[in-house]
C-alpha positions as CSV (number, residue, x, y, z in Angstrom):
1,X,81.6,34.5,-20.3
2,X,81.1,31.0,-18.7
3,X,79.1,28.3,-20.3
4,X,76.2,26.3,-18.9
5,X,76.5,22.8,-17.6
6,X,76.1,19.8,-20.0
7,X,77.6,17.0,-17.9
8,X,74.7,14.8,-16.5
9,X,74.5,14.1,-12.8
10,X,74.6,10.3,-12.6
11,X,74.1,9.4,-8.9
12,X,72.6,10.5,-5.6
13,X,76.1,11.1,-4.1
14,X,76.9,13.3,-7.2
15,X,73.8,15.4,-6.6
16,X,74.5,15.7,-2.9
17,X,77.9,17.2,-3.5
18,X,76.4,20.1,-5.1
19,X,74.2,21.1,-2.1
20,X,74.7,23.5,0.8
21,X,72.2,22.2,3.3
22,X,70.6,25.4,4.6
23,X,70.0,25.9,8.4
24,X,69.3,29.6,8.4
25,X,65.6,30.2,9.3
26,X,65.6,32.5,12.3
27,X,63.1,30.3,14.2
28,X,65.3,27.2,14.2
29,X,66.0,25.8,17.7
30,X,69.4,24.4,18.7
31,X,67.9,20.9,18.5
32,X,66.7,21.5,15.0
33,X,70.1,22.8,13.9
34,X,71.8,19.8,15.4
35,X,69.4,17.5,13.5
36,X,70.1,19.5,10.3
37,X,73.9,19.2,10.8
38,X,73.5,15.4,11.3
39,X,71.4,15.2,8.1
40,X,74.1,17.2,6.2
41,X,76.8,14.8,7.5
42,X,74.8,11.6,6.7
43,X,73.8,12.9,3.2
44,X,77.5,13.8,2.4
45,X,76.5,17.3,1.0
46,X,79.1,20.0,0.1
47,X,78.4,22.0,3.2
48,X,76.0,22.8,5.9
49,X,75.1,26.5,5.7
50,X,74.7,27.9,9.2
51,X,74.5,31.2,11.2
52,X,77.7,32.2,13.0
53,X,76.6,31.1,16.5
54,X,76.1,27.5,15.2
55,X,79.8,27.1,14.4
56,X,80.6,25.2,17.6
57,X,77.9,22.6,16.8
58,X,79.1,22.3,13.2
59,X,82.6,21.8,14.3
60,X,81.6,18.9,16.6
61,X,79.2,17.2,14.2
62,X,81.0,17.7,10.9
63,X,84.6,17.0,12.0
64,X,86.2,14.4,9.7
65,X,83.0,13.9,7.6
66,X,84.3,15.6,4.5
67,X,81.3,18.0,4.7
68,X,82.2,21.6,4.8
69,X,81.0,24.5,6.9
70,X,79.5,27.5,5.3
71,X,78.8,30.5,7.5
72,X,76.6,33.5,6.5
73,X,77.6,37.1,7.3
74,X,75.6,40.3,7.0
75,X,72.6,38.0,6.8
76,X,70.0,38.4,5.5
77,X,69.9,42.0,4.6
78,X,73.6,43.0,4.1
79,X,73.1,46.3,6.0
80,X,76.1,46.2,8.3
81,X,79.0,48.5,7.8
82,X,82.0,47.2,5.8
83,X,84.1,47.1,9.0
84,X,81.5,44.9,10.8
85,X,81.2,42.6,7.8
86,X,84.9,42.1,7.5
87,X,85.2,41.6,11.2
88,X,82.3,39.0,11.2
89,X,83.9,37.1,8.2
90,X,87.3,37.1,9.8
91,X,85.9,35.9,13.1
92,X,84.0,33.1,11.4
93,X,87.1,32.0,9.6
94,X,89.3,32.2,12.7
95,X,86.8,30.0,14.5
96,X,87.2,27.5,11.6
97,X,91.0,27.7,11.5
98,X,91.7,24.2,12.9
99,X,88.9,22.8,10.8
100,X,90.5,24.2,7.7
101,X,93.9,22.7,8.5
102,X,92.7,19.2,9.4
103,X,92.9,16.6,6.7
104,X,89.5,14.9,6.0
105,X,87.4,18.0,6.6
106,X,85.4,19.8,4.0
107,X,85.9,23.4,3.0
108,X,85.3,26.5,5.0
109,X,83.1,29.0,3.1
110,X,81.5,32.4,3.8
111,X,78.3,33.6,2.2
112,X,78.1,37.4,2.4
113,X,75.1,39.6,1.4
114,X,75.8,42.7,-0.6
115,X,74.7,46.1,0.6
116,X,71.5,46.1,-1.6
117,X,70.8,49.8,-0.9
118,X,74.2,50.7,-2.1
119,X,73.7,48.5,-5.3
120,X,70.4,50.2,-6.0
121,X,72.0,53.6,-5.4
122,X,74.7,52.9,-8.0
123,X,77.5,53.3,-5.3
124,X,79.6,50.8,-7.2
125,X,83.0,51.8,-5.7
126,X,81.5,51.2,-2.2
127,X,80.1,47.8,-3.4
128,X,83.4,46.7,-4.9
129,X,85.5,47.9,-2.0
130,X,83.2,45.9,0.4
131,X,83.3,42.7,-1.6
132,X,87.1,43.0,-2.1
133,X,87.8,43.6,1.7
134,X,85.7,40.6,2.7
135,X,87.1,38.4,0.0
136,X,90.6,39.2,1.2
137,X,89.7,38.4,4.8
138,X,88.2,35.1,3.9
139,X,90.8,33.9,1.3
140,X,93.9,34.8,3.5
141,X,92.4,32.6,6.2
142,X,92.0,29.6,3.8
143,X,88.3,30.1,2.9
144,X,86.0,30.6,-0.1
145,X,83.7,33.5,-0.6
146,X,80.2,33.5,-2.1
147,X,78.5,36.9,-2.7
148,X,74.7,36.9,-2.4
149,X,73.0,39.4,-4.7
150,X,69.4,39.1,-3.6
151,X,68.1,39.2,-7.1
152,X,64.4,39.8,-6.2
153,X,65.4,43.3,-5.3
154,X,67.5,44.0,-8.4
155,X,67.1,44.7,-12.2
156,X,69.1,42.9,-14.8
157,X,71.6,45.8,-15.1
158,X,72.4,45.4,-11.4
159,X,72.9,41.7,-11.6
160,X,75.3,42.2,-14.6
161,X,77.2,44.9,-12.9
162,X,77.6,42.8,-9.7
163,X,78.7,39.8,-11.7
164,X,81.4,41.9,-13.4
165,X,82.6,43.3,-10.0
166,X,82.7,39.8,-8.5
167,X,84.8,38.5,-11.4
168,X,87.2,41.5,-11.1
169,X,87.6,40.9,-7.4
170,X,88.1,37.2,-7.8
171,X,85.5,35.7,-5.7
172,X,84.7,32.0,-6.0
173,X,80.9,32.2,-6.3
174,X,78.0,34.5,-6.9
175,X,74.7,33.5,-5.3
176,X,71.2,34.4,-6.3
177,X,69.3,34.9,-3.0
178,X,69.2,34.5,0.8
179,X,65.8,32.8,0.8
180,X,64.4,35.8,2.7
181,X,64.2,38.5,0.1
182,X,60.5,39.2,0.1
183,X,59.2,42.0,-2.1
184,X,56.0,43.9,-1.3
185,X,53.5,43.9,-4.2
186,X,52.3,47.6,-4.4
187,X,48.9,46.4,-5.9
188,X,48.0,43.9,-3.2
189,X,50.3,44.8,-0.3
190,X,51.3,41.1,-0.2
191,X,54.9,40.0,-0.1
192,X,56.2,37.8,-2.9
193,X,59.3,35.9,-3.5
194,X,61.0,34.3,-6.6
195,X,64.4,33.3,-5.3
196,X,66.5,31.4,-7.8
197,X,65.1,31.8,-11.3
198,X,66.4,30.3,-14.5
199,X,66.5,33.8,-16.1
200,X,68.7,35.2,-13.3
201,X,71.0,32.2,-13.3
202,X,71.5,32.6,-17.0
203,X,72.3,36.3,-16.7
204,X,74.7,35.7,-14.0
205,X,76.4,32.8,-15.9
206,X,76.7,35.1,-19.0
207,X,78.2,37.9,-17.0
208,X,80.8,36.3,-14.8
209,X,84.2,35.1,-15.8
210,X,85.0,31.4,-16.3
211,X,86.6,31.1,-12.8
212,X,83.4,32.3,-11.0
213,X,80.7,29.7,-10.1
214,X,77.0,30.2,-9.5
215,X,75.1,29.2,-6.4
216,X,71.3,28.9,-6.8
217,X,69.4,29.5,-3.6
218,X,65.8,30.2,-2.7
219,X,63.0,28.0,-3.9
220,X,65.0,24.9,-5.0
221,X,62.7,22.3,-3.4
222,X,62.4,19.6,-6.0
223,X,64.8,17.5,-8.1
224,X,63.4,19.0,-11.3
225,X,64.1,22.6,-10.1
226,X,67.6,21.4,-9.1
227,X,68.2,19.9,-12.5
228,X,66.9,22.9,-14.4
229,X,69.1,25.3,-12.4
230,X,72.1,23.0,-12.9
231,X,71.5,22.9,-16.7
232,X,71.3,26.8,-16.6
233,X,74.8,26.9,-15.1
234,X,74.5,26.6,-11.3
235,X,77.1,24.4,-9.6
236,X,76.1,24.8,-6.0
237,X,72.6,24.9,-4.5
238,X,71.3,26.2,-1.2
239,X,68.5,24.0,-0.1
240,X,66.4,23.2,3.0
241,X,64.7,20.3,1.1
242,X,67.9,18.4,0.7
243,X,66.4,15.1,2.0
244,X,63.4,15.5,-0.3
245,X,65.5,16.2,-3.3
246,X,67.7,13.2,-2.7
247,X,64.8,10.9,-1.9
248,X,63.2,12.0,-5.1
249,X,66.4,11.0,-7.0
250,X,66.3,7.7,-5.4
251,X,62.7,7.2,-6.4
252,X,63.6,7.9,-10.0
253,X,66.2,5.1,-10.0
254,X,69.5,7.1,-9.4
255,X,72.2,4.9,-8.0
256,X,73.6,5.7,-4.6
257,X,77.1,6.3,-6.1
């Protein structure tokens, strides 16, 4: 069982290095993605999190910046076959091969979505096999894998079991949400979304081994939400509100470095 974080974040640069700046909304134009990549570069975040077709733009803009490239696969619903997901992950990592090998570049990371239907069906052998195959494809190409659970769809027992599987497989991160896991309320027929909750982060942190980190994503829009999730045990954050979070830290008197 891993422990929560007690070390304070002391600067804007320190906070930025925990953020994956998210550029994943399906309506984003190429121009918006390019501006987002430039923001990620200028803010010196951990990575820019992108859709696979944006890899060429990311390579051009982030080369030599120290900011990594994080590519999503099976996104956002995780419904592709294992073979397709492995192929997608391998293709992304192959496209990043020179980036990985070049000094001065940030990491190459893959965020995969589990097959939620298989999780809810209790098909745990299938789920573990999928995660293991994708992790192997990513790690052997010099990358890091994060596994997205989509906790809004799951019960606590599913989150615990997935955390145990990811620990056994040896993935680097488990991740709360895609940001697109909307759940229909049977009473109102409206769609609701929680995203990264403190309760879920704590369950994940208590259920993974010490080598597995937590990425909180979905609804992290303010500095206070960021800090609360960090205190609960998250060490990476998916955010579209990166600039707002960092500006809020500046307004509270955090030093630049």
